[in-house]
C-alpha positions as a Markdown table, in Angstrom:
| # | Residue | x | y | z |
|---|---|---|---|---|
| 1 | Unk | 121.4 | -29.0 | -75.6 |
| 2 | Unk | 120.9 | -32.5 | -74.3 |
| 3 | Unk | 121.7 | -35.7 | -76.2 |
| 4 | Unk | 118.1 | -36.9 | -75.9 |
| 5 | Unk | 118.8 | -39.0 | -72.9 |
| 6 | Unk | 116.2 | -39.0 | -70.2 |
| 7 | Unk | 117.8 | -38.1 | -66.9 |
| 8 | Unk | 116.8 | -40.0 | -63.8 |
| 9 | Unk | 116.1 | -37.6 | -60.9 |
| 10 | Unk | 116.0 | -38.3 | -57.2 |
| 11 | Unk | 114.3 | -35.7 | -54.9 |
| 12 | Unk | 115.1 | -35.3 | -51.2 |
| 13 | Unk | 112.9 | -32.7 | -49.6 |
| 14 | Unk | 111.0 | -32.6 | -46.3 |
| 15 | Unk | 108.1 | -30.4 | -47.4 |
| 16 | Unk | 105.3 | -32.5 | -48.9 |
| 17 | Unk | 103.9 | -29.5 | -50.9 |
| 18 | Unk | 107.3 | -28.9 | -52.5 |
| 19 | Unk | 107.7 | -32.6 | -53.2 |
| 20 | Unk | 104.3 | -32.7 | -54.9 |
| 21 | Unk | 105.1 | -29.7 | -57.0 |
| 22 | Unk | 108.5 | -31.2 | -58.1 |
| 23 | Unk | 106.9 | -34.5 | -58.9 |
| 24 | Unk | 104.2 | -32.9 | -61.0 |
| 25 | Unk | 106.7 | -30.7 | -62.9 |
| 26 | Unk | 109.2 | -33.5 | -63.5 |
| 27 | Unk | 106.4 | -35.7 | -64.8 |
| 28 | Unk | 105.5 | -33.1 | -67.4 |
| 29 | Unk | 109.1 | -32.7 | -68.7 |
| 30 | Unk | 110.2 | -35.4 | -71.1 |
| 31 | Unk | 113.9 | -34.8 | -70.3 |
| 32 | Unk | 113.5 | -36.2 | -66.8 |
| 33 | Unk | 112.1 | -39.2 | -65.0 |
| 34 | Unk | 111.5 | -39.2 | -61.2 |
| 35 | Unk | 113.0 | -42.4 | -59.6 |
| 36 | Unk | 112.3 | -41.6 | -55.9 |
| 37 | Unk | 111.4 | -38.9 | -53.4 |
| 38 | Unk | 113.0 | -39.0 | -49.9 |
| 39 | Unk | 112.7 | -36.8 | -46.9 |
| 40 | Unk | 115.9 | -37.4 | -44.9 |
| 41 | Unk | 119.6 | -36.9 | -45.5 |
| 42 | Unk | 120.3 | -40.3 | -44.1 |
| 43 | Unk | 118.1 | -41.9 | -46.7 |
| 44 | Unk | 119.6 | -39.9 | -49.5 |
| 45 | Unk | 123.2 | -40.8 | -48.4 |
| 46 | Unk | 122.2 | -44.5 | -48.4 |
| 47 | Unk | 120.7 | -44.2 | -51.9 |
| 48 | Unk | 123.7 | -42.3 | -53.1 |
| 49 | Unk | 126.1 | -45.0 | -51.8 |
| 50 | Unk | 124.1 | -48.0 | -53.1 |
| 51 | Unk | 122.8 | -46.2 | -56.2 |
| 52 | Unk | 119.5 | -47.8 | -55.4 |
| 53 | Unk | 117.5 | -46.3 | -57.0 |
| 54 | Unk | 120.1 | -45.3 | -59.6 |
| 55 | Unk | 119.9 | -41.6 | -60.5 |
| 56 | Unk | 121.7 | -39.1 | -62.7 |
| 57 | Unk | 121.1 | -36.0 | -60.7 |
| 58 | Unk | 119.5 | -35.3 | -57.3 |
| 59 | Unk | 117.4 | -32.3 | -56.1 |
| 60 | Unk | 118.1 | -31.6 | -52.4 |
| 61 | Unk | 116.0 | -29.2 | -50.4 |
| 62 | Unk | 118.1 | -27.1 | -48.0 |
| 63 | Unk | 116.2 | -28.4 | -45.0 |
| 64 | Unk | 115.7 | -32.1 | -44.8 |
| 65 | Unk | 113.8 | -33.9 | -42.1 |
| 66 | Unk | 116.9 | -34.7 | -40.1 |
| 67 | Unk | 119.8 | -32.4 | -41.2 |
| 68 | Unk | 120.5 | -29.6 | -43.6 |
| 69 | Unk | 122.0 | -30.3 | -47.0 |
| 70 | Unk | 125.3 | -28.7 | -46.0 |
| 71 | Unk | 125.7 | -31.7 | -43.6 |
| 72 | Unk | 124.8 | -34.1 | -46.4 |
| 73 | Unk | 127.4 | -32.5 | -48.7 |
| 74 | Unk | 130.0 | -32.7 | -46.0 |
| 75 | Unk | 129.3 | -36.3 | -45.4 |
| 76 | Unk | 129.5 | -37.0 | -49.1 |
| 77 | Unk | 133.0 | -35.6 | -49.1 |
| 78 | Unk | 134.0 | -37.6 | -46.0 |
| 79 | Unk | 132.8 | -40.8 | -47.6 |
| 80 | Unk | 134.0 | -39.9 | -51.1 |
| 81 | Unk | 130.4 | -40.3 | -52.5 |
| 82 | Unk | 130.2 | -39.0 | -56.0 |
| 83 | Unk | 126.8 | -37.8 | -57.0 |
| 84 | Unk | 125.5 | -34.9 | -59.0 |
| 85 | Unk | 123.5 | -32.6 | -56.8 |
| 86 | Unk | 121.4 | -29.5 | -57.2 |
| 87 | Unk | 120.4 | -27.7 | -54.0 |
| 88 | Unk | 116.8 | -26.4 | -54.1 |
| 89 | Unk | 116.8 | -23.7 | -51.3 |
| 90 | Unk | 114.0 | -21.7 | -49.8 |
| 91 | Unk | 116.4 | -19.4 | -48.0 |
| 92 | Unk | 117.8 | -16.5 | -50.0 |
| 93 | Unk | 121.0 | -16.4 | -47.8 |
| 94 | Unk | 124.2 | -16.0 | -49.8 |
| 95 | Unk | 126.0 | -17.7 | -46.9 |
| 96 | Unk | 124.2 | -20.9 | -47.6 |
| 97 | Unk | 125.0 | -20.6 | -51.3 |
| 98 | Unk | 128.7 | -20.2 | -50.5 |
| 99 | Unk | 128.7 | -23.0 | -48.1 |
| 100 | Unk | 127.1 | -25.4 | -50.6 |
| 101 | Unk | 129.6 | -24.4 | -53.3 |
| 102 | Unk | 132.5 | -24.9 | -51.0 |
| 103 | Unk | 131.1 | -28.4 | -50.2 |
| 104 | Unk | 130.9 | -29.4 | -53.8 |
| 105 | Unk | 127.3 | -28.8 | -54.9 |
| 106 | Unk | 127.3 | -28.6 | -58.7 |
| 107 | Unk | 123.9 | -26.8 | -58.9 |
| 108 | Unk | 121.9 | -24.3 | -56.8 |
| 109 | Unk | 118.6 | -22.6 | -57.3 |
| 110 | Unk | 115.9 | -21.1 | -55.2 |
| 111 | Unk | 112.3 | -22.4 | -54.7 |
| 112 | Unk | 110.8 | -19.0 | -55.5 |
| 113 | Unk | 112.4 | -18.8 | -59.0 |
| 114 | Unk | 110.8 | -19.8 | -62.2 |
| 115 | Unk | 110.7 | -23.6 | -62.5 |
| 116 | Unk | 112.6 | -23.3 | -65.8 |
| 117 | Unk | 115.6 | -22.3 | -63.9 |
| 118 | Unk | 115.6 | -25.5 | -61.9 |
| 119 | Unk | 115.2 | -27.6 | -65.0 |
| 120 | Unk | 118.1 | -25.7 | -66.7 |
| 121 | Unk | 120.2 | -26.4 | -63.6 |
| 122 | Unk | 119.2 | -30.1 | -63.6 |
| 123 | Unk | 120.1 | -30.4 | -67.3 |
| 124 | Unk | 123.4 | -28.6 | -66.8 |
| 125 | Unk | 124.4 | -30.7 | -63.8 |
| 126 | Unk | 123.2 | -34.0 | -65.3 |
| 127 | Unk | 125.5 | -33.2 | -68.2 |
| 128 | Unk | 128.5 | -32.6 | -65.9 |
| 129 | Unk | 128.5 | -28.8 | -65.8 |
| 130 | Unk | 128.1 | -26.3 | -63.0 |
| 131 | Unk | 125.0 | -24.2 | -62.6 |
| 132 | Unk | 124.8 | -21.7 | -59.7 |
| 133 | Unk | 123.6 | -18.2 | -59.2 |
| 134 | Unk | 126.2 | -15.5 | -59.7 |
| 135 | Unk | 128.5 | -15.2 | -56.7 |
| 136 | Unk | 131.9 | -13.6 | -56.4 |
| 137 | Unk | 134.1 | -16.7 | -56.5 |
| 138 | Unk | 137.0 | -14.7 | -54.9 |
| 139 | Unk | 134.8 | -14.6 | -51.8 |
| 140 | Unk | 133.6 | -18.2 | -51.7 |
| 141 | Unk | 136.0 | -19.0 | -48.9 |
| 142 | Unk | 135.2 | -15.8 | -47.0 |
| 143 | Unk | 134.0 | -17.3 | -43.7 |
| 144 | Unk | 134.2 | -16.1 | -40.1 |
| 145 | Unk | 137.2 | -18.3 | -39.6 |
| 146 | Unk | 139.0 | -17.0 | -42.6 |
| 147 | Unk | 139.0 | -13.6 | -41.0 |
| 148 | Unk | 140.8 | -14.8 | -37.8 |
| 149 | Unk | 144.5 | -14.1 | -37.2 |
| 150 | Unk | 146.9 | -17.0 | -36.8 |
| 151 | Unk | 146.9 | -16.5 | -33.1 |
| 152 | Unk | 143.1 | -16.5 | -32.9 |
| 153 | Unk | 142.9 | -19.7 | -35.0 |
| 154 | Unk | 145.4 | -21.3 | -32.6 |
| 155 | Unk | 143.2 | -20.2 | -29.6 |
| 156 | Unk | 140.1 | -21.6 | -31.3 |
| 157 | Unk | 141.9 | -24.9 | -32.0 |
| 158 | Unk | 142.8 | -25.4 | -28.3 |
| 159 | Unk | 139.3 | -24.5 | -27.3 |
| 160 | Unk | 138.1 | -27.3 | -29.6 |
| 161 | Unk | 140.6 | -29.6 | -27.9 |
| 162 | Unk | 138.9 | -28.9 | -24.6 |
| 163 | Unk | 141.5 | -26.6 | -22.9 |
| 164 | Unk | 140.3 | -24.6 | -20.0 |
| 165 | Unk | 141.1 | -20.9 | -19.5 |
| 166 | Unk | 143.6 | -22.0 | -16.8 |
| 167 | Unk | 145.3 | -24.4 | -19.1 |
| 168 | Unk | 145.6 | -21.8 | -21.9 |
| 169 | Unk | 147.0 | -19.3 | -19.4 |
| 170 | Unk | 149.5 | -21.7 | -18.0 |
| 171 | Unk | 150.7 | -22.9 | -21.4 |
| 172 | Unk | 150.9 | -19.5 | -23.1 |
| 173 | Unk | 152.3 | -17.6 | -20.1 |
| 174 | Unk | 149.5 | -15.0 | -19.9 |
| 175 | Unk | 147.0 | -14.4 | -17.2 |
| 176 | Unk | 143.5 | -15.8 | -17.1 |
| 177 | Unk | 142.1 | -12.3 | -17.4 |
| 178 | Unk | 144.1 | -11.9 | -20.6 |
| 179 | Unk | 142.8 | -15.2 | -21.9 |
| 180 | Unk | 139.2 | -14.0 | -21.2 |
| 181 | Unk | 139.9 | -10.8 | -23.0 |
| 182 | Unk | 141.2 | -12.7 | -26.1 |
| 183 | Unk | 138.2 | -15.0 | -25.9 |
| 184 | Unk | 135.8 | -12.1 | -25.9 |
| 185 | Unk | 137.4 | -10.6 | -28.9 |
| 186 | Unk | 137.3 | -14.0 | -30.6 |
| 187 | Unk | 133.6 | -14.5 | -29.9 |
| 188 | Unk | 132.9 | -11.0 | -31.2 |
| 189 | Unk | 134.7 | -11.7 | -34.4 |
| 190 | Unk | 132.9 | -15.0 | -34.9 |
| 191 | Unk | 129.6 | -13.4 | -33.9 |
| 192 | Unk | 129.0 | -16.1 | -31.3 |
| 193 | Unk | 128.0 | -15.8 | -27.6 |
| 194 | Unk | 130.1 | -18.5 | -25.9 |
| 195 | Unk | 132.8 | -21.2 | -26.1 |
| 196 | Unk | 130.3 | -23.9 | -27.2 |
| 197 | Unk | 129.1 | -21.9 | -30.1 |
| 198 | Unk | 132.7 | -21.0 | -31.2 |
| 199 | Unk | 133.7 | -24.7 | -31.0 |
| 200 | Unk | 130.6 | -25.8 | -33.0 |
| 201 | Unk | 131.4 | -23.2 | -35.7 |
| 202 | Unk | 135.1 | -24.4 | -35.8 |
| 203 | Unk | 134.0 | -28.1 | -36.1 |
| 204 | Unk | 131.6 | -27.1 | -38.9 |
| 205 | Unk | 134.3 | -25.3 | -40.8 |
| 206 | Unk | 136.8 | -28.0 | -40.3 |
| 207 | Unk | 134.4 | -30.4 | -41.9 |
| 208 | Unk | 134.5 | -28.4 | -45.1 |
| 209 | Unk | 137.2 | -29.0 | -47.6 |
| 210 | Unk | 138.8 | -26.2 | -49.5 |
| 211 | Unk | 136.8 | -25.5 | -52.7 |
| 212 | Unk | 138.2 | -25.2 | -56.2 |
| 213 | Unk | 137.1 | -22.1 | -58.0 |
| 214 | Unk | 133.8 | -22.5 | -59.9 |
| 215 | Unk | 132.1 | -20.2 | -62.3 |
| 216 | Unk | 128.3 | -19.9 | -62.6 |
| 217 | Unk | 126.8 | -21.1 | -65.9 |
| 218 | Unk | 124.0 | -19.3 | -67.7 |
């Protein structure tokens, strides 16, 4: 139950049809007041820093006009921006859900669910609780990088530092062919095709902080 307070909602979503639907639904629910609708992650971050307009809870679509909400959440962590966020995703990918939870999203729901689910999530998050679909919390941090061996993580780290195959071979005392063999195994395990994709995945994972265990609320 709420205390009777009207919660101020900020919406960040690139799809005008989704925005129109959210604006209409929020206007019909006395528990909430829409304070602004934005399209880009950049604009949302500026609003969150300045608290202008001030808001109690934000609805973030997964795909914004410039970035995805995972990048927004990661930037919020880097800047220590404290804002209550519900991700409103149109992609039923549990990997996205896990990523958002690891990055600190307090709420998560899907655009194809009953609107009441979104409003329940907004109410819970505005009141300082967590509201996410059921997910096995023991597997929240189960990412491609988490399945690498220590040696493989070291190899990925030096790739990210810009080491060439020749440098890796020289500094580890193995042949370049052996380096190529290890890299192929690494790429297969990460499900990427090349060095650039592996380094990009590594950089993305490094930007995420470790996540405390969270439990879904009803």
